[in-house]
N, C-alpha and C positions, 0 to 999 in steps of 0.2 A: 504492499497499500504506500504510496507518494507520501509526502511531507503536506502537501494539501486537501490531500485526502483523510489525513486524520485531523488537521487543524483548519479546515475550510473554513468552517461557520467564525472561528475566532476569525482569522484572517480575514474576511470579508467585514466582520461586524466593528474591526479596529483598524484595518487599511496596516496591517504590521507587517514588517518584510523580516521572519527571525533570524533574516544573516546579520542583520542590524543591531548591533549591542543597545542601543537605544529602546529598539521594538523588539527586539530580545527579552529585556526588562519586563515588558508589556505581558509579554507573551509569558516568563515567572512570575507576574505579579496575579496573568488570570488563573493560575493554576497552584496557587497556594492551599493547604491542607483547610485553611477557612472558607474560603471560595468554592474549592471542590465540593465539599462536605458540603454546604448553602444548597449547590445546583443538585447534588445525588439527591437531598431529603427533599428538597423540592418540587422535583419530579417524580419522584417516590409517592411522596405524600398526596400530589395533585389527582392521584387515583381513589383518595377512600369517598369522594362521593358517586363515583361510577360503582365502586364495592359494594356499598349501602345498596344503590337501585337495583343489583341482582342478587342481593340479599335482603328483601323488603319484611321478610316474615321472623328472621333473627332480630332476636332484642340487641340496643345498640351495645351494649358491652360485647355481646358474642363474633356482633360486625367491626370493633375494637380488634378484637383480642385475632378473629380468623384474619385481619387486612392486617396488622401489625405480624402475625406470623409469616404470611406471604411474601410482603417487603424485606423484612429479615435474611429470610428465605434466599430471594432475588439479590438482595444486596451482599449477601455472602457468595452465593454464589457470582458475583461481577468480578467482587475485588479477588475471588478465588481465578475465575480467568484472568486476571489482568495480569495476576504476578506467573499464571504459566504462560502468558503469551510474552511476558517482558523478560520471561526466566530470571537468572541471575544477576541482580541488580547489586549496583555499588552499596555499603553501607547510609549514605546518607540520599539518595535514592530510597531507599527502605523504610528508612525513618520517615520520610515526607509522607509514603502510602500506609503507615503505621500509622502515623499520625493523623492523619483523613480517615481511614477507617474507627480509631477511635474516634474521632469527631459528629461523623456521620451516627454512631451509636447513641451517644450524647445526645444530639439534636434529636434524634428519632425516640428516645426516652422522654425528652422534655416535650415532644408535641404529643404524647399521647397522655402524659401527664396533664397536660395539659387539657384535654379532652374530655378524661377521665373528672378531672378535679369540677366541681361545682365552681362558676364565678363568683367573685366577691361577692356578697349578699343573697346571692340564690339561696334558695335551699334546699338541701341535699335530697336525695330522692328518697321518697318514703316519709319528708319530714314536712309539715306545710309553713310556711309562714309567717309569722307573727304578726 
């Protein structure tokens, strides 16, 4: 696969030239663990409404747990495939990949915690508002 095939969207979005040290910096900034984990989590969680729509008879808790299991399995598979494709990585690159994976897990935990916990001021399920 060509560099353009891998980075085509980024290159079009930023008009970056990855052979130029300045534009190469844009590429490095685009692929930080924080930003990459944000993109992964935003993409993965964007399917929650679709998952709920195809499981309309399931309780919300069942929908959440099923969806969580689905995307966590997919994320694990994706990271496994990336590691297999990339092969033996230098320590610096491996640590970036590991940090990205850790951040994805943390952000998914936060996402699901927000969906499960009632918003401030709202009664918990089974309790009536005062």
